[in-house]
C-alpha positions in Angstrom: -18.1 257.4 141.1 -15.8 254.4 140.8 -16.0 252.2 143.6 -12.7 251.9 144.2 -12.4 255.7 145.3 -13.0 256.3 148.8 -13.8 259.6 150.5 -10.5 261.8 150.2 -7.9 262.3 152.8 -4.8 264.1 153.4 -1.1 262.9 153.3 1.8 264.6 155.2 4.9 263.8 153.3 8.1 264.7 154.9 10.5 265.1 151.8 14.4 265.6 151.5 15.6 267.2 148.4 18.1 269.1 146.9 18.5 272.9 147.7 18.7 274.0 144.4 16.4 276.5 142.3 13.5 274.7 140.6 13.5 271.5 142.9 10.0 272.5 144.8 8.6 273.1 141.3 9.4 269.7 139.8 8.2 268.2 143.2 4.8 270.3 143.1 4.5 269.5 139.2 5.1 265.5 139.8 2.4 265.7 142.7 -0.2 267.4 140.6 0.6 265.0 137.6 -0.1 262.1 139.8 -3.7 263.4 141.3 -2.7 265.2 144.3 -3.3 268.9 145.3 -0.6 270.6 147.6 -2.4 272.4 150.5 0.3 273.4 152.8 4.1 273.3 152.8 6.4 273.5 155.9 9.9 273.9 156.3 11.6 271.5 158.2 15.2 272.1 158.0 17.7 273.7 155.8 21.3 273.1 154.7 23.4 274.2 151.7 22.6 270.7 150.1 19.3 269.8 151.0 16.1 270.8 152.4 13.5 269.1 154.2 9.8 269.8 153.7 6.5 268.9 155.1 4.1 268.9 152.2 0.5 268.6 153.1 -1.0 266.6 150.1 -5.1 266.0 149.4 -5.9 262.7 147.8 -9.1 261.2 146.7 -8.5 257.7 147.8 -5.8 255.0 149.0 -4.9 254.3 145.5 -4.5 257.8 144.6 -2.1 258.5 148.0 0.0 255.6 146.9 0.4 257.1 143.4 1.4 260.2 144.3 4.0 258.6 146.9 5.2 256.8 144.0 5.5 259.5 141.9 7.5 261.4 144.4 10.0 258.9 145.3 10.8 258.4 141.2 12.3 262.0 141.3 16.0 261.9 141.4 17.7 263.2 144.3 14.5 263.4 146.4 14.4 261.3 149.3 10.6 260.5 151.0 11.3 260.4 154.7 7.8 259.5 156.2 4.5 259.5 155.1 1.3 260.4 157.5 -2.1 259.9 156.6 -4.6 262.4 158.4 -7.1 259.4 159.1 -4.5 257.2 161.1 -3.4 260.5 162.7 -6.7 261.2 164.0 -6.6 257.4 165.3 -3.4 257.6 167.4 -4.0 256.6 170.8 -7.8 255.8 170.3 -10.4 258.8 169.6 -12.2 258.6 173.2 -11.1 259.1 176.8 -12.6 259.2 180.1 -12.9 262.8 181.6 -13.6 263.5 185.2 -16.8 265.5 186.4 -15.3 266.3 189.8 -11.9 267.4 190.2 -9.9 265.9 193.1 -7.8 268.5 194.6 -8.0 268.4 198.5 -8.3 265.7 200.9 -12.1 266.6 201.3 -12.3 265.9 197.6 -10.9 262.4 198.3 -13.0 261.6 201.2 -16.2 262.7 199.0 -15.5 260.7 195.8 -13.7 258.0 197.3 -12.9 256.6 200.9 -14.7 256.9 203.5 -17.6 258.8 201.7 -18.2 256.7 199.0 -19.0 253.7 201.4 -22.2 255.5 202.3 -23.2 255.7 198.2 -22.0 252.1 198.1 -24.2 250.8 200.9 -27.3 252.9 199.3 -26.9 251.1 196.2 -26.6 247.5 198.0 -29.6 248.1 199.9 -31.5 249.2 196.7 -29.6 248.4 193.3 -32.2 250.5 191.5 -30.2 253.6 192.6 -27.4 252.6 190.7 -29.2 254.3 187.8 -29.1 257.4 189.7 -25.9 257.3 191.6 -23.3 255.8 189.0 -22.6 256.0 185.4 -25.2 253.7 184.7 -27.8 256.2 184.5 -26.2 257.5 181.0 -23.8 254.8 179.7 -24.0 252.3 177.0 -21.8 249.2 176.1 -21.1 249.0 172.5 -20.5 245.2 172.1 -19.0 243.6 169.1 -17.2 240.3 168.0 -15.6 241.6 164.8 -17.4 239.3 162.5 -19.5 241.6 160.4 -17.6 245.0 160.4 -18.8 247.7 158.0 -18.1 245.9 154.3 -15.0 244.3 155.8 -16.5 241.3 156.9 -14.9 239.0 159.8 -12.0 241.0 160.9 -11.8 240.4 164.3 -12.1 242.4 167.6 -8.9 244.1 167.1 -9.8 245.3 163.7 -13.2 246.2 164.9 -12.3 248.3 168.0 -11.8 251.6 165.6 -15.0 251.4 164.4 -16.4 250.6 167.9 -14.5 253.8 169.2 -16.2 255.6 166.4 -19.7 254.7 167.5 -18.9 255.5 170.9 -17.9 259.1 169.5 -21.4 259.2 167.8 -23.3 258.5 170.9 -21.7 261.1 173.0 -21.4 264.0 170.1 -25.3 263.5 169.1 -26.9 262.4 172.4 -24.6 263.0 175.1 -24.4 259.4 176.1 -21.1 257.9 177.3 -20.7 254.8 175.3 -17.5 252.6 175.9 -16.4 249.7 173.2 -16.3 246.2 174.2 -14.4 244.2 171.7 -14.9 240.2 172.5 -12.4 237.6 171.5 -14.8 235.1 171.0 -17.5 234.0 168.3 -19.5 231.4 170.5 -22.9 232.7 170.8 -23.2 231.4 174.7 -20.0 232.9 175.4 -20.9 236.3 174.2 -24.2 236.3 175.9 -22.6 235.3 179.2 -19.9 237.9 179.0 -22.6 240.9 178.4 -24.8 239.7 180.8 -21.8 239.8 183.4 -20.8 243.3 182.6 -24.3 244.7 182.2 -24.7 246.2 185.8 -22.4 249.3 185.1 -24.4 249.9 181.5 -27.8 251.4 181.1 -28.0 249.8 177.5 -26.1 247.5 175.2 -25.8 248.2 171.7 -24.8 245.2 169.5 -22.7 246.1 166.6 -21.1 244.1 164.0 -21.9 240.7 164.8 -22.9 238.5 161.7 -26.0 237.1 160.9 -27.8 234.3 162.0 -25.7 234.7 165.3 -26.8 238.2 166.1 -30.4 237.3 165.8 -29.7 234.8 168.6 -27.4 236.8 170.9 -29.9 240.0 170.8 -32.9 237.7 171.7 -31.1 235.9 174.8 -29.9 239.4 175.8 -33.2 240.9 175.9 -34.7 238.0 178.1 -31.7 237.9 180.2 -31.4 241.7 180.8 -33.5 244.3 182.1 -32.1 247.3 180.2 -32.3 247.9 176.7 -30.6 245.8 173.9 -30.6 246.8 170.4 -28.7 245.3 167.6 -27.9 248.7 165.5 -27.3 247.2 162.3 -30.8 245.4 162.3 -33.2 247.8 163.7 -31.3 251.4 163.5 -31.1 250.8 159.6 -34.6 249.5 159.4 -35.8 252.6 161.6 -34.3 254.8 159.1 -35.8 253.1 156.0 -39.0 253.0 157.2 -38.8 257.1 158.1 -37.5 257.4 154.6 -40.4 255.5 153.1 -42.9 257.3 154.9 -42.0 260.5 153.4 -41.1 259.2 149.7 -44.8 257.4 149.8 -46.0 260.8 150.3 -44.0 262.6 147.4 -45.4 260.1 145.2 -49.2 260.0 146.6 -49.3 256.4 147.4 -50.4 255.0 150.8 -48.3 252.7 152.6 -50.7 249.9 152.9 -50.7 250.0 149.1 -47.3 249.5 148.4 -45.7 246.4 147.0 -42.1 246.3 148.3 -39.7 244.1 147.3 -36.7 243.9 149.8 -33.2 242.2 148.7 -31.5 240.8 151.0 -32.7 238.7 153.9 -29.7 239.1 156.5 -30.0 241.0 159.6 -30.9 244.5 158.5 -33.4 243.1 155.7 -35.2 241.0 158.0 -35.5 243.9 160.9 -36.4 245.9 157.8 -39.3 243.9 156.7 -40.9 243.2 159.9 -40.7 247.1 160.4 -42.6 247.8 157.3 -45.1 245.2 158.3 -45.8 246.8 161.9 -46.3 250.3 159.8 -49.1 248.9 157.8 -47.5 247.8 154.4 -49.4 244.5 153.6 -47.2 243.4 150.5 -43.5 242.6 151.2 -41.5 240.1 149.1 -38.2 239.2 150.6 -35.9 238.3 147.9 -32.5 236.4 148.5 -29.6 234.9 145.9 -32.2 231.9 145.2 -34.7 234.0 144.4 -38.0 235.1 146.5 -38.9 233.3 149.6 -42.2 231.8 149.3 -44.1 229.1 150.9 -43.8 226.3 148.6 -40.1 226.0 149.6 -38.5 224.3 152.8 -35.6 226.5 154.5 -33.5 225.5 156.9 -33.0 228.8 158.0 -35.7 229.5 160.8 -35.6 233.3 159.7 -36.4 232.8 156.2 -39.1 230.2 157.5 -40.4 233.2 159.1 -40.3 235.7 156.2 -42.0 232.8 154.1 -44.9 232.5 156.1 -45.4 236.1 156.9 -44.8 238.0 153.7 -45.2 237.5 149.7 -48.8 238.0 150.0 -49.4 236.6 146.4 -46.6 233.6 147.1 -44.8 234.9 144.1 -41.7 233.0 142.8 -38.6 233.8 140.6 -35.4 235.7 140.7 -35.4 239.4 141.9 -35.7 240.9 138.1 -38.9 239.1 138.0 -40.5 239.7 141.0 -39.7 243.3 140.6 -41.6 243.6 137.7 -44.7 246.2 138.7 -43.5 246.6 142.1 -43.6 250.1 143.8 -40.6 249.9 145.9 -37.1 248.4 145.8 -35.3 248.4 149.0 -31.6 246.8 148.5 -29.6 245.7 151.8 -27.7 243.1 150.0 -24.7 243.7 147.1 -23.6 246.0 144.5 -24.6 246.2 141.2 -27.2 243.6 141.2 -30.1 246.0 140.0 -30.0 247.2 136.1 -31.9 250.2 134.5 -34.2 247.8 132.9 -35.3 246.4 136.1 -36.3 249.8 137.5 -38.2 250.6 134.3 -40.4 247.3 134.7 -41.7 248.8 137.9 -44.8 250.2 138.5 -45.6 253.9 138.2 -43.5 256.5 139.9 -41.3 253.6 141.3 -39.0 254.3 144.6 -35.8 252.6 144.7 -33.7 252.6 147.9 -30.1 251.0 147.2 -28.4 250.7 150.5 -25.5 248.8 149.8 -22.4 250.4 150.7 -19.9 251.7 149.7 -21.4 250.7 146.2 -25.0 250.6 145.9 -27.5 248.2 144.1 -27.6 250.7 141.2 -25.9 253.8 140.8 -28.3 256.7 141.3 -27.3 258.4 137.9 -28.0 255.2 135.9 -31.6 254.6 138.0 -32.6 258.3 137.6 -34.3 258.5 134.2 -36.7 255.8 135.5 -37.6 256.8 139.4 -39.6 259.1 140.9 -37.2 259.0 144.3 -33.9 257.3 145.1 -32.0 256.7 148.3 -28.6 255.4 149.0 -26.6 255.0 151.9 -24.1 257.1 150.8 -23.1 260.9 151.7 -22.4 261.9 148.2 -26.2 261.8 147.1 -29.2 263.2 147.8 -31.5 261.1 150.6 -28.6 259.3 152.6 -30.4 256.7 154.7 -27.9 256.5 157.9 -28.6 254.7 160.9 -27.0 257.8 162.9 -30.4 259.3 162.7 -31.7 256.8 164.9 -29.7 255.0 167.2 -28.4 258.3 169.5 -32.0 259.2 169.9 -33.3 255.8 170.3 -31.3 255.2 173.5 -31.5 258.9 174.8 -35.1 258.1 174.9 -34.6 254.7 176.4 -32.0 256.1 179.1 -34.1 258.9 180.0 -37.1 257.0 180.8 -35.2 254.0 182.2 -36.4 251.6 179.8 -36.5 247.8 180.5 -36.2 247.1 176.7 -36.7 248.7 173.4 -39.7 247.6 171.6 -41.2 247.7 168.1 -43.5 250.3 169.3 -40.6 252.3 170.4 -38.6 251.8 167.3 -41.8 252.7 165.1 -42.1 256.1 166.9 -38.6 256.7 166.3 -39.3 256.2 162.5 -42.0 258.7 162.9 -40.3 261.0 164.7 -37.3 261.0 162.0 -39.8 261.3 158.8 -41.7 264.1 160.8 -38.5 266.4 160.4 -39.0 266.8 156.9 -42.1 269.2 156.5 -44.7 269.2 154.2 -43.5 272.3 152.2 -40.0 271.0 152.3 -40.7 267.2 151.1 -39.5 266.1 147.6 -38.1 263.6 145.2 -34.2 264.7 146.8 -35.5 265.5 150.2 -36.9 262.7 151.9 -35.0 262.2 155.0 -33.6 264.9 157.4 -29.3 265.5 157.6 -27.6 263.5 160.1 -26.5 267.0 161.4 -29.8 268.4 161.9 -30.0 269.1 165.5 -33.6 268.7 166.2 -33.8 265.1 165.4 -32.1 263.5 168.8 -34.3 265.4 170.8 -37.5 264.3 168.7 -37.0 260.9 168.4 -35.8 260.6 172.2 -39.2 262.3 173.2 -41.2 259.9 170.9 -39.2 257.0 172.4 -39.6 257.8 175.8 -43.4 258.3 175.3 -43.7 255.2 173.8 -42.1 253.3 176.3 -44.2 254.9 178.9 -47.4 254.1 177.0 -46.1 250.4 176.7 -45.1 249.9 180.4 -41.6 249.2 179.9 -40.2 252.4 181.6 -39.7 252.7 185.1 -39.5 256.6 185.1 -42.4 258.6 183.3 -40.1 261.9 182.8 -36.7 263.1 182.1 -34.1 263.4 184.7 -33.8 267.1 185.8 -31.1 269.0 188.0 -32.2 269.3 191.5 -34.0 266.0 191.4 -34.1 264.1 194.9 -31.7 261.4 194.1 -31.8 259.7 197.7 -35.3 258.8 196.8 -36.1 255.1 194.8 -34.6 255.2 191.5 
């Protein structure tokens, strides 16, 4: 698939055209020749001279959509009145809203949810702030916080441009884990201001999901918020991705019959996701990880200004190998790419060890396309939905936060993330696992529950939970939370 091709979408074209025989046939033919597929036609108005129709056209990409519109506009006597895009239509007015749990229809209802009845609840929380977990939305609410500096593959597009993505993340929290999430898009790139703002708004939230904040600032922001707050904080671009990569690798290693501790893993990209992935691999028992960036393998002979690179150089690359990606990849068991498109060539994969595993995670264009790598790999995974083995952090963050909220965890630990990865991997049974099925579907309804239970249990075992059970209906919420 070409890098320019996006996931298909639908155009609704309002077209005014002559009311003459054969006019619509010409329109349909032109749309088809331009690569569009008509899926519906609705009549809007008719006069003796003209007809106005809404023509719904499926297109494969934004470029294809523009080509279809230009082709229609070139037809003599035809006027394109308007063009609507199904993706933009889905975003009109935003994608989320607040709904009431209790209707307010009578004076008694009003007195219960607001004054004077609410005063009793407010006083109870003021006397014991931990009751906010039981008596307010803090119990089930996550802030999705960004400064818009590293949004998808779009880069620094600011807080306004980031808002639709944060709304989408909030939708996924609700749809997959029943968590009420709200987008918080901050108009500042200053680390101190971001930390201060999140600390100030934290009382109403049960967790903080940091999103699309550029490295290396994201490391410091996350670290300082974890230290300042007593609720779970996680930068999903780092840890959510790392959890799913580890889950996929656990199963991929089983497919090729290799032990995790025997793998030599080369990780291309030493930013947020790469660093978190490397730390997770080390925590899972992988002993030989070689981080590679543009200048080559990080090693102990070089001096790095970046403190995260210094840590990686000191704790990885067991043999202190030097050289380019192509050089250090020779003989390696696993390639994990969280870097840039097209940096891996078929000859690089061919030079890897027996039954190589390749995770090409750059999106939308991976480090190597699966069809190019297929003759030489035992297992390949990407971040794309149009190939087998999609590594998608949607498999991790809903369940991680569900578990953390359920046990009222003070933070998310490495053991909790490791438990999440193992739970995801366990969703693919021994009789199901294969080179094209190492990771469950994001729509597998078992995943969130399994991850949540594993995360909550790990939090209890590690002593970072406030509760040792999941909230149930009928619980005495007047007791200490």
